[in-house]
C-alpha positions in Angstrom: 21.6 9.6 145.4 23.8 12.4 146.6 21.9 15.5 148.0 22.0 18.6 145.9 23.5 21.6 147.7 23.9 25.2 146.8 25.1 28.4 148.4 22.3 30.8 149.5 23.2 34.4 150.4 26.9 33.5 150.6 26.4 31.3 153.6 27.4 27.6 154.1 26.2 25.1 151.5 22.6 24.0 152.2 20.2 21.5 150.7 16.6 22.2 149.7 15.4 20.4 152.9 17.2 23.0 155.0 15.2 26.0 153.6 11.8 27.0 155.1 8.7 27.3 153.1 8.8 31.1 153.5 12.4 31.2 152.2 11.5 29.1 149.2 8.5 31.3 148.4 10.8 34.4 148.7 13.5 32.8 146.6 11.0 31.8 143.9 9.7 35.4 143.8 13.2 36.8 143.5 14.1 34.4 140.7 10.9 35.3 138.8 11.4 39.0 139.2 15.0 38.7 138.0 14.2 36.5 135.0 11.3 38.8 134.0 13.4 42.0 133.7 14.7 41.3 130.2 11.7 39.3 128.8 8.7 40.5 126.9 5.2 39.3 127.7 5.3 36.4 125.2 8.7 35.2 126.6 7.4 35.4 130.2 4.4 33.3 129.2 6.5 30.8 127.4 9.0 30.5 130.3 6.1 30.3 132.8 4.4 27.5 130.8 7.7 25.6 130.5 8.4 25.8 134.2 4.8 24.6 134.8 5.5 21.5 132.6 8.8 20.9 134.5 7.1 21.1 137.9 4.2 18.8 136.8 6.7 16.3 135.6 8.6 16.5 138.9 5.4 15.9 140.8 4.5 12.9 138.6 8.0 11.4 139.0 7.9 11.9 142.8 4.4 10.4 143.2 5.4 7.3 141.2 8.6 6.8 143.2 6.7 7.2 146.4 4.1 4.7 145.3 6.8 2.2 144.3 8.6 2.7 147.6 5.4 2.2 149.6 4.7 -0.9 147.5 8.1 -2.3 148.2 7.7 -1.6 151.9 4.3 -3.4 151.9 2.4 -0.3 152.8 0.0 -0.8 149.9 -2.6 -3.6 150.4 -2.8 -6.3 147.8 -6.0 -6.5 145.8 
């Protein structure tokens, strides 16, 4: 699968693996602040809950893919 890239602060294209944890936290806060400016409380709660579902689904998909990859590589002992 081709890596996803985007431009951050008008600099060269970068992938998510190129960003530090601190930069990701800052980026998340900036996005949340920007999105919340035109939303009422109910809309913010709805969007927050939707993003929580999206993140939970991503964690589940990643965990399953990691488990399958480990199994294919023989890293999981047979019962």
